[in-house]
C-alpha positions in Angstrom: -9.2 4.3 -51.1 -11.5 5.9 -48.6 -12.9 2.5 -47.5 -9.4 1.2 -46.9 -8.5 4.3 -44.8 -11.8 3.9 -42.8 -11.0 0.2 -42.2 -7.5 1.0 -41.0 -8.9 3.6 -38.6 -11.6 1.2 -37.4 -9.0 -1.5 -36.9 -6.7 0.9 -34.9 -9.6 2.1 -32.8 -10.8 -1.4 -32.0 -7.3 -2.5 -31.2 -6.8 0.5 -28.9 -10.1 -0.1 -27.1 -9.3 -3.8 -26.6 -5.9 -2.9 -25.2 -7.5 -0.2 -23.0 -10.2 -2.6 -21.7 -7.6 -5.2 -20.8 -5.4 -2.6 -19.1 -8.3 -1.3 -17.1 -9.6 -4.7 -16.2 -6.2 -5.9 -15.0 -3.6 -3.1 -14.8 -0.2 -4.3 -13.6 0.5 -3.1 -10.2 4.0 -3.5 -8.8 3.8 -4.1 -5.1 6.9 -5.2 -3.2 5.6 -5.8 0.3 3.5 -8.7 1.3 0.0 -7.6 2.0 0.1 -8.7 5.6 1.4 -6.7 8.6 4.9 -7.9 9.6 5.7 -10.1 6.7 6.6 -7.2 4.4 9.7 -6.4 6.5 10.4 -9.6 8.3 10.1 -12.1 5.5 11.0 -10.0 2.5 13.3 -7.1 3.5 15.1 -8.0 6.7 14.9 -11.8 6.6 14.3 -11.6 10.4 12.4 -14.5 11.9 8.8 -13.8 12.7 7.6 -17.1 14.1 5.1 -19.5 12.7 2.0 -18.2 10.9 2.3 -14.6 12.1 4.5 -12.6 14.4 2.8 -14.2 17.4 5.4 -16.9 17.3 7.9 -14.5 18.9 5.8 -11.5 19.9 2.4 -10.9 21.2 1.3 -7.6 19.7 -2.4 -8.3 20.0 -4.5 -6.8 22.7 -8.1 -7.9 22.4 -9.3 -7.5 18.8 -6.6 -5.2 17.6 -2.9 -4.7 17.7 -1.2 -3.1 20.7 0.4 -0.3 18.7 2.5 1.3 21.6 4.0 -2.1 22.3 4.7 -2.8 18.6 6.2 0.7 18.2 8.4 0.2 21.2 10.2 -2.6 19.3 9.9 -1.1 15.8 10.2 2.2 14.1 7.6 4.4 15.6 7.0 6.1 12.3 5.5 3.2 10.4 2.5 4.5 8.4 1.5 6.9 11.2 4.6 9.1 10.5 2.9 10.6 7.5 -0.7 9.5 7.6 -1.7 9.2 11.2 -0.9 12.3 13.2 1.0 14.5 10.8 -0.8 17.4 12.4 -2.4 15.4 15.3 0.7 14.0 17.0 -0.9 13.7 20.4 -4.3 12.6 19.2 -5.9 9.3 20.1 -5.8 6.4 17.6 -9.6 6.9 17.1 -9.1 10.6 16.2 -6.2 9.8 13.9 -8.0 7.1 12.0 -11.2 9.1 11.6 -9.3 12.3 10.5 -7.4 10.4 7.9 -10.4 8.6 6.5 -13.1 11.2 6.3 -14.0 10.3 2.7 -14.3 6.6 3.4 -17.6 4.9 4.3 -17.8 3.9 7.9 -18.8 0.4 7.0 -15.4 -0.2 5.3 -13.9 -0.4 8.8 -16.9 -0.9 11.1 -19.8 -3.2 11.3 -23.2 -2.0 12.5 -25.3 -3.7 15.2 -28.9 -2.7 15.6 -28.3 0.1 13.1 -27.0 2.4 15.9 -23.9 0.8 17.5 -20.8 0.7 15.4 -18.0 -1.8 16.3 -14.5 -2.0 14.9 -14.1 -5.1 12.8 -11.9 -7.9 14.1 -8.9 -7.1 11.9 -7.1 -4.5 14.0 -4.5 -1.9 13.0 -3.6 -3.1 9.5 -3.2 -0.4 6.9 -2.4 -2.9 4.2 -5.8 -4.7 4.6 -7.2 -1.8 2.5 -4.1 -0.3 1.0 -2.7 -3.7 -0.2 0.9 -4.2 -1.1 1.4 -0.9 -2.9 3.8 0.6 -0.5 6.4 1.6 -3.0 4.2 2.3 -6.0 1.9 4.6 -4.0 4.9 6.5 -2.7 7.0 6.5 -5.8 7.5 10.3 -5.9 8.6 10.4 -2.3 10.8 7.3 -2.0 14.1 9.2 -1.9 12.8 11.1 1.2 11.0 8.4 3.1 13.1 5.2 2.7 14.4 5.6 6.2 11.0 5.4 7.7 10.8 1.7 6.9 14.4 0.9 6.1 16.3 3.1 8.5 18.8 2.8 11.3 16.1 1.4 13.7 16.8 -2.0 12.0 20.5 -2.0 12.9 21.7 -5.6 13.6 19.1 -7.1 11.3 20.0 -8.9 8.1 19.0 -6.9 5.1 17.9 -9.0 2.1 19.7 -7.5 -0.9 17.9 -10.0 -3.3 14.6 -8.3 -2.5 13.4 -6.0 -5.3 12.7 -3.3 -2.7 16.1 -3.3 -1.2 18.1 -1.9 -4.0 15.7 -0.3 -6.3 16.1 3.4 -7.0 13.2 5.7 -7.7 14.1 5.9 -11.4 14.4 2.2 -11.9 11.2 1.6 -10.0 9.4 4.1 -12.3 10.9 2.4 -15.4 10.0 -1.1 -14.2 6.5 0.1 -13.4 5.9 1.6 -16.8 3.7 -0.4 -19.2 1.4 0.7 -21.9 -1.6 -0.2 -19.7 -0.1 1.8 -16.8 0.4 4.7 -19.2 -3.2 4.6 -20.5 -4.6 4.1 -17.0 -2.6 7.1 -15.8 -3.7 9.2 -18.8 -7.4 8.5 -18.1 -7.0 9.0 -14.4 -5.3 12.4 -15.0 -8.1 13.4 -17.5 -10.8 12.3 -15.1 -9.0 13.8 -12.0 -8.8 10.4 -10.3 -5.8 9.9 -7.9 
């Protein structure tokens, strides 16, 4: 009797560990925006044309090696990303100050390359939050979606065609949370909570 009980416990433990390892190795992550600047809104949400390849077909937002943020923001919602993350207490700060203030815990080499071990140059990928933060726009902000939807989907897009077939266009916070729930997500969240990982 005791051996059968031990075998059952052993089987349950092994099954749990296998499920856990699969969940940690490849946890499902629901992202709704394309991981490329511009495509998230233009291709998925608004169905607005964006030219061939990138936005450069219609717009020239690039200046040198980065993106001309003031020019981009003059034609778009000026609150994209920077509304909450870049300048929430540094509204009049330079882009350099804003980025460095928001990324104090990130290694410099994640955004910069080093020449001669002293000079640091910005990598050639410009102002692209999603190059590091991926396509997790909604899942990262799930607890704030009801308050921040207008930052990306607000009245600044009047006259644009809104894609109602897009999962991001008609998903409430509750349904997004339910759709996001999996046993792997639950286990991952449980361990992250226990370990204090955000």
